[in-house]
Phi, psi and omega in degrees: 000131182295153178264345180186185189229152174239125177249104175273125183236126182243117183268106181263112183210139166219149174291163182283106186237048178269122185226075179294343181286348178246138177296326177215127185246128176298323184286327176299337179302327178303317181293313182297318179298317182294324177297313183290319191262339184239299192292312179292315176303320178293318177300317180295322177297311183296319179292325176297320178299316179296317181297331179268009176073021180278125179275125181208160174223123177228159179240135177233139163260144177228102188291153181301326179294315178295314180301320179297320179290321179296331182269356187277116180302325179298312180288327176300316180293316179296321179298317181297320176298318179296318180296322178298322177294323178295320178296317179298317180296318179297324177296318178294325179293324176300317180290318183294328187260017184302329181271004180234088188307319183296317180287325180297319178298322179289322177300319178294323178299314180294320179299313179296322179295316179296320177298320179295320178295317180297316179300318180293314184297315186276310189268317184282318186252357180052036178068010183243091182285332178298318178298323179296317176295320179300318181294325176293323176292317180297331178282349177088008183271330176232156171242127180259128179252157183275174174207175182294156189310306182234027177064039177293144180278097195296321180302324182275341175276348189288359171306324172242107185297335178294331178293318177294315179303316182293316178304317182285313184294319179294321176297318179295316180295322176301315180299313181299319181294320185279318188256356173070025179202167174275134182291145176276327182238165181217129177270112173289124182308131182061021184053031188272117182246141167222153184300122180111339181295331179295336177296322177293321179298315179299319182304326183258018170085013180283138182264330185206162172217179184232133182240161171296159187310308186286348171296331178266311186294337177258015178293160180232120359289164184296130181294136182298322187253014180060224182272006186263013169204150180284164170236159177261124175292168178306331180284344186098354175287135179279141177238124175259149181250147179288133177280119184290330184293310180291330178294316184299322183296334183254321185281320191301128180288337181265317185252348184282163181303318185301342180272005181301140187294341179274349180280162183294138177280118183292327192268012173241102185235145182294344176299336179253334188276328189269165180306138187299315183296326179290315187273348187308317181294349188244004174251194182294144185299339177273008179087009179281123179290134180222166175295139175257346184092354178259112186228126190256001189239155174260167184301320170072306183183194184269358179261180179283351178288127182232137176260165183294140179292135178242102185304323182295322178294316181294321178298316179296320179294323178300320179292318179298316182291327175297317178295321179294318179298316179297315180301314180296323178290324176300310181295320179298312182290324175300318179293313181297319181298330180287345183252349187243153177263021174211168178283126181286158173236130176258116183259120185236091179267142179219153166295128181301325184293347173300321183276112176103307181282295180283322179244096188305323184273002184305313178300323176295319177302315180296319179301311179297318184298311182297318179295318180295317179298321183286330191249324194260357184205168180229006184284319184237155176226138175290140185211156170266162184290327177291326176297320179297319179295327176294323179283330182229076182287343180259122182218162181294141175267133182198160178256115181298161177274148169307134188190164170205171176262017175282173179307129183072356167086004180230230189258000193302322181298323186261358176214102181204185185297342180274325188240004185296338183296338186287334193286326178297328179284321177295318180292318177298320178296321178294320177298317178299314183295322177296317180297317179297318182293318182288328183273353179227068187290340184224050183293150178222166172060226185296323179294321177299315178299315182295319179295317178296321179290324176300319177297318178299315183296319178294315179301317180294323178294331184280355184305132180296338183300324184292314178298322179297314181296319179297319178296314186284338183089346178277120181061030183297321180296317179297314181297320178296316180297319179295315180301312182294321183296314181293321178293322177299315177300317180300310184294321178295317178295319179299317179296318181291326178292315182290330179273346182078014180241085183265126178276103185295321180296315178295320177298316181299323179296316179293319180300321182292328182277310182254074190262024179292153175056067180297340182256018184297149175236113184302339182289359170300338181268004182249000000 
């Protein structure tokens, strides 16, 4: 009989980066890379575990922006074209590196890998990865939790509570439409909690959410078991806390597993290393060098000197690190169990894109970890958070602390001197949308279309990704442009609705570009 539980939670999210107005979009590349390097490899790992009879339980969030892109035939087609170019480049690399055995073996590895991804995407999944995740949930091996419509940072949007309500309700409705059920859990964007947000979750049938460590440890009254048991918020929604020990082992750039010197170096890609004329057909059409996904070097050390990547060494390290992670969780749970009158739960949430994209060997690590837990020990068992609540329906009542998993643990990343200018416009936009929704309770025809599109534009403008990018300086210009564009569309649509002069051609153009949430109801803001 196990002494405690481990809940692995993978947060799968990307901002909405669909750009049909461009023949080739740099930002869409984020999506294509994640499909090739993270989502399909993780699906293949999970399905392999099932095929081998390994019993496991994992939790995934799949945000509405990511889910919408995965379901979009336009992006599916563009992704396949991109994948074909990767296969062609790998074929050329096999030929180019024939006189360099170490590099040639890696070129063949990438070529085989891309072919495997294409076979899975086209034949196994029929280009629909969301359906593949749904089938794993229906089989009972994973639990998929919902999230806010466009990953809006809810504490800062709460100046207008209707904005928070809309982010949550549209996210829930997207989940119900795609997965055919009401979600049991909800991923608060950036794990950002403020007092009262749980009331909206309860309203829409959510049973639990996940908070950063200090959201639980600084709760009032202080939780008896810290983050190793859930607490009930005033609404009755359960809140689980992130375990800092298991997070550090995987997340930390200095001490975590992904920084091991035998693992693949993310920042050395042939898109930057090779002759421009040779690589030109496989980078951006404007000549901008970009990652191709073909990387020949391992981390090696802390200097710029890099040695050739050796897959066998990295594979062995993935197995060792899986064993080390399991051993540490065993000792942790044995210690916790000796102090608690119930079985503890260790909640370990990670960005899904860490596995495969940033940490190339991450899916292999997960594969080894799940198999080892199932076969080699009896101290811990993998569990979903809803399963834990079924086993322990009685929990301490407490009010969590305001918190996020951003730098310094509160709102600073999303509200500072670089990005504070966006909020007066977001709040004004939310007020406008609320006014439009209340004054047009039964819109039809062209006005209905315009109101629904105005709701889409506000939701897209509210994405936490834009504030994060502006703060970090990475892609700040793009994030600023996106924020302004969506708000401009919102205000123009609002003006045309209130004046009764709606430009149908202009509306159709915006609808074709920002076509997220086809089933949206603008009355979410009323």
